[in-house]
N, C-alpha and C positions, 0 to 999 in steps of 0.2 A: 257607588263606584269603588268603594272598601271591600266588597263582595266581588267584585272585578276581578282588583287587582288579588284577592286571595284564591281565585279560582282561577288566575294566568300562574300562580307560584305553583300551585299545588300541580297545575298541567305540567310545570314545566320539570317535576318532580319524576312523572313519568311518563316525560317524553321520551320515543322514539328515534333512532338513528336511521334515517333511509340509504337504500344505497347497500350493496353486497358487505359482507363480513367476511374479513381475511380469516383464511388458515391457511398456515405455513405449509408448504407442500414436502410432501415425503419422497426425496428421489432414490429409485428403487437399483440395486446394484445389476449390471447385467449378468444374465447367467454364465457367461461366457469370460466374466474377467475373472473369476475363482480360478479356472483354470489357468490362467497365466500367470497367476502370483510364482516369481523366480524364487529357486532356491536361495535361502537366504534372507525372505524376506516371512512376513508372517501377519495374520487377518486379526488378529488379537492382542490387546494393547491399547496401550494411548502413546503417542509420540512427545517426546521430550520437550516441553515448550522452551529450553535451552539448548535448542539443536544442535548448535553451532561447537555445546562442550563436548560432544560427541567426538568431534574430528581431534579430539588431544591434544590440541595444542595451546596454551596460556596468553601466546599473543596474540594468535587469532579471536582467543574468547574476549580481552582487555580492548583489539579493534573493534569487533563487533560491537560491544556497549560504546564505545566511544561515541560510533557509527549514529547510534539509536538515540543519542541526545545533542549530537552537535550537526548533522549533516543537516543542510539545507530543505531538502525534500523532504524530509523527516519534521523539521520545527514548521513549513509551511500546512504540512498536513494536519499537525496539530492546532495550528491556530485555526484551518476550516472547522475543524469538530469543534472547536470551543466557538466559533459564530456560527454555526448549526445549531448548537445548546442554545446560546443567547436569543437564536431566531425563534425558538421552539420556546422559550421562558415569553417572548413578547406575543406568540399566536395565543399559551395558554391565558395571557389574563383577559381575554375576551370570554372566559368564562368565570369571571368573578366582575361584579358592578364597577361601575366605573366615578369615582367620586372626585369635585374641581370643585376650588375655591375661585372667586371672581371681585373684584374692586374696582371701582371707579370714579373719577372726580374731574367734573368740569365744569366753567365757568362760561358762558354764554350768553347769547342775544338772537329771540327769533324775528324772521319776519311780521311786519305787521299785516301784511295781506297774504301769509303764508297758509298753509290747509294744515296746516295741526300745528298747537303750538301747548306742549306741553307744561308750560310754566302759568298760562292764564295770564301774562302780562301783556298781550296783543302786541308784542314787540315794542315796548314802550322802554323797558329797561330789562340790565342785562341781568340774569340769575345764575344760582349755582344747582347741581345737582350731586348729590352723593349717594352713593347707592354702592352695596355688598351681596352676594348670594354664596353658597353652596350648591351646586349642581349634583345628580347623582342619577344614573341611568346605567341599563343591564338589559341584556336581549335575555328574553324567553327563549332559549334553545328549544322548541319545539320539536325539528325534525333533525337534530343532528349535523346541523349547519355548523356551527364553532365544534363542535366536538369530532367531526368529520377533521375538520382543519388541523386538530392537535393532534389526531391519529397520523394527517402525513406529515406534519413536522415532527412527530416521534421518529415516524419512518426514517423520516429524512436523516436524523442525527443519526441514527443507525447506518443510514448509508454513509455519512462521511467519515463513522468510528471505521467499517467496513474499508473503508478508502485509505484510511491512516495505515490501517493494520496492514495491507496491502502495499503501501509504500517500506514498512516497517519490514515486511518479508521482503521486500524487493530488495533495500540497501543491505539487509545483514546478507542476504545471498551474493549478491555484490560484491560487498567485502571481502567475501568469503573465499569466492571466485578469484581477485584479483590477487588476493593473498598466497592462494593456491599454486596459480600462474606464477605467481613471484617465486615462490618458492622450486617449484620445477624450471624456472628457466636459472635458478642458481645451482642448482642439481645439475644441468647439460652444463653447465660452466665449468663443473667440477668434474665431471666425465672428461668433457674438452681438453681441460687442462691434464689431466690423470695421463689421455691418451698424445695427446703433447709431448709427454716427455717420455712415454714410450716411442714414441717416431723420432726423437729425437738421440735416442739411446740407438735406434735403428739406424738413424743416418753415421753416425760419429762407429758402428760396426759395419759398414758397408765403407764409409771413408778408409777405417785401418786396413780392410780388406783390399780395397783398391790400390792403398798405396805397398801394400805388402805383394801386391801384384795378382791377389788370388782371383779378383771379381774384373769385372767392367765399369766402363764411366756411366752405364744405363743402370745400374741398382742405385749408384749415387745417387742419381739424377733422379730417379723415381720415388728414394726415400726423403732426398730434399725439399721434392713436390708435395712429397703426404705432411711434410711439415709446414709447409706455408700453406696448406690447403687448411688445417687445423687451425695455424695461426687465423686466419681468411676469418673465421665463426666468431673468435671471441669478441671483436669490438660490436659486432652485430647482438651477438647474447649481452653485453655489456648494456646496447641500447635499449633493448626489451627491458634489462632491470629495473632503468632509471624510469621508462616511460611507468610500468607496473605499479613503482614506489612513487610516482605523484600522481596517477590513478588514485592509490588509498589516498593519498595527501587531500584530494578533492573530494573524498566521498566522507574524508571527516572533517573540513572546511576549513583546511590547513593551506599555507600557503607551499609552492612547487617545492621540492627536496625538505619540507619540514619535519618528514619522518625518515630522511636517507640515514640518519646516524643509527637510528633504532632497527632498521630492519636490511641495513645493507650487510651484515653478517649472515652467511647461508644456513638455513636449519633446515632440518627436515621436512620433507614434505608430510603433512598430515595424512597421517593412516588409519580409519576410521576402524572399529569393531565392524564385522562384514552380515552381522544382523541387522535388519531395519525394524520396528515395529510400525506396520504399515496402519493400523488403525481397523476400525470398523469405517464398514460405509456412510452409516450416520454421522460419524464422528468427523471423517473426513468431509462431509457437506458442511458440519458446524466451526468446522478449523481455516476452510478455505477462505481468506478475507473473499475473494472474485463469486463466489456461492452467496456468501452474506451478502453483498452487495447488491448485487442479482434480487433477492428475496426482496430485500429492502427499498428497492427501485419497485416491485412487484405491491408490496404493500402501499409504499405513496401512491401510485396508480390506482389500487383499489380504492382506498382511502377516495382521493380527488372524485371516484363516481360519486361516491354517496354526497361530496360538497355541490356538485354538479344536479344532481337529483333536488335536494333541500332547497335548490333555487328556484323551483317551480315553488313551491309553498309558501303559504304567507309567513313574514319574518314582524316578530312582537316583538318592543323591548317597552318596558317600564322606566318612567322616569318622575324625576322630582326633584323641586329647589324650595329652598327657603332662603330668606336675606332680607335687607334693609333697603329703604329708596329714601330720601328727605330733600327738600330743597336748602335746607338749614342745617348746618352742622352741628345746632347744638341739639337739633331734634334727632340728628341718625344715631340709630339705636333705642329710640323709642318703640314703647310697644307698637305705638300707633303708625310708627312707618317699617313697619314688618310687611314683608311679601312671601307668598308661597302660592307653589303649585303643584302639582300631580296627573298623572294620568301617563295610559297607555299610547304607543305609536305603533301604527299599522301600516303593513306593505304588503300589497300585493303583486305580482308581473301580470299586466292581464293580455299586451299586445309586445312582444322583444322583436319583430320580425326575424325569428326563428333562430334569435340568436342563443337560446336555452338551448333548444333541442340538439343546435351543432355542436355545443360545447360537450352536452353531454354524449352526444354518438363520439365527438373526440375522443374524451376520457376513456369510453370502452376501447376504442380501440387504441390508444397508448396503452392501457391495461394487458390488452392482447398482444400486443408488442413486448410488452414487460414480463408475458409469460414465455411466451418465445424465446425470450434472451435467455430466460432463466435456464429453459430445456437444453438451449445451448450452451451453456456455460458450464452446464451439469455434464454432460455430455464430455465436453473438451477437456474436463477436469479427470473423468474416466480415461479418458486417452494419455492424456499426460502421465499420469501414474503409473497405469501399465507402459507406455513406451521409457520411461524412467527406470521401472524396475528392471526392465529387458535391456537396457543400455547397462545398467548397474550390474547386473550377472554376467552379462558377456565381457565386461572389461577386467572384472575378477579373473577370467580364467583366462583370457587374451596377458594377462601381467603373469600369472603362473606360469604358461607357456615359455614367455618372455624370461622367464627367470632363469630357467633351462637351456634355455639358446645363449644365453649370456655366460652361464656357466659354463656350457660345453666349448665355446669359443673361446672363454680364458685358458682353457686346457689346449685348446686348439695354436693356440697363439705361443703358447709357451713349448710347446711341442715343435713347432715350425722352427723357431728361433734356433733354440737346440740342433735343431737338425741342420739349419742353415751355416751356424755354426762348423759341424761337422764338414758343409761343402756336400751333403746330400741331397738339399732343395734349392733351387733358385730362390732368387730374394722375391722376384714375382710371387711366388706360394705365401711369402712372412705377410707380403703386401696385401695380398688377397685377403689372407686370416685377420689383420690387423683391423682393414676396412670394415670386413665384416662384423668382428668386436666393436670397432664404434658405434657402427648403425644399430646393433641390438642391444648395446649398452642406452643409447640415446632412443631408442624405442623403451628402453623398459621404464626409463624415465618420465616419455611422455603419458606412457600405459600405467604409471603411476598417479599422473595426475592429473589425467582424464579419469580415475578410479574413483578420486577425491571429490574431482568437478561432479561425478555424476552422482554423485552422494549428495553433495548440496544440491541438483539440481531435483533429486527425490524427495529431499526434506522439503523444497519449495514447490514440485508440486501436492506432496502432502497438507499445504498449508503453513507448516512451521509451526502450530501450534504456540504460537505467540498469544499471552495473555491479554486480555482487555484492561484498560484502565479507567 
């Protein structure tokens, strides 16, 4: 028996793990992708892990950092990560021997006509039985059944870590998005109020000219309608402002209007630096949480094949027990009351009705599905990055053109008003130029907002580079 136990212990040291070993995939960058890198973007360098700081707004930075700690989705994701770590600890315990202690006392009386009577009293009197034992057991993992389970549990931890990182990235991007939209709405409010003041001045001008008999009531009515049209926009924009403040409050786990005092004062739309360090393709695969999650799922599925294969092989465990048993409390613990046992346990599946074969085939198909999902995730990532770079570059060009349009419309409005005072043009010309200025100013604000949003989307497509904890 000693030789048998020694042989099993030595065999466990040289045991193998059946099933395929996992090798992390290395996605290749499509040849066409390098040709689509937009101006202002590069394929070298690493993305800033605190990417929102590139937007140059300290208040936004503070909001994102608060959301990373207080958001309910983030807290739930952190909790799930801790659950997976504890589950891995439970699975890992199967690699070590299990030791337990037990003890019992009973007073009983057996039947005088029963089959067995451990008291030898033939049921004529009650008896006492004292017992205690220390038991130990350990599975000799010859085929890697336990090791593959631990490997799958490690992959599950990595999967939930990637899910947590994905939630962090999503919440930080959503916080930045709502903040940028809020500043954009506030900028549109400022444009509307500025144009409202101009419209009111025009109304006073037409009213004065009408009172002096220089113009008709048509000019007065048109200018009054322009004032009312702009005034109608203000409450709509004001409602959008309040909704965005509440959206940010929810992201931070705060009650409605909790951030009203902090955010109601208008500030400039974040204007990031033009260049974006896209990074190398291999770094993109390491940064994007969805790619990390797909890789971990593929690793878990690969390890599950090893577990299914190991189920075809014998499972051997070693057991040992030492204790004491006595019918008298005074004898309990004496050398003569000692009990002990040791030896191996052997299990071999002979006929399972196709369960093991079916399970193995199922695990293989699940691994194939995980591999397909990984390829799809990587391809989607390339598309998202390419589209985000294209959108960001195009919006920057759009913004530059709108700046020129606003500048020219401002000059045109000033000229038209001067010529109207001189009676050289009708008010309809002034009104048309003013409407064009209002439209281009609003478009410029929208373009500035969209450029900042496209920058956030680009960082989101790049994975954000959130550091792992």
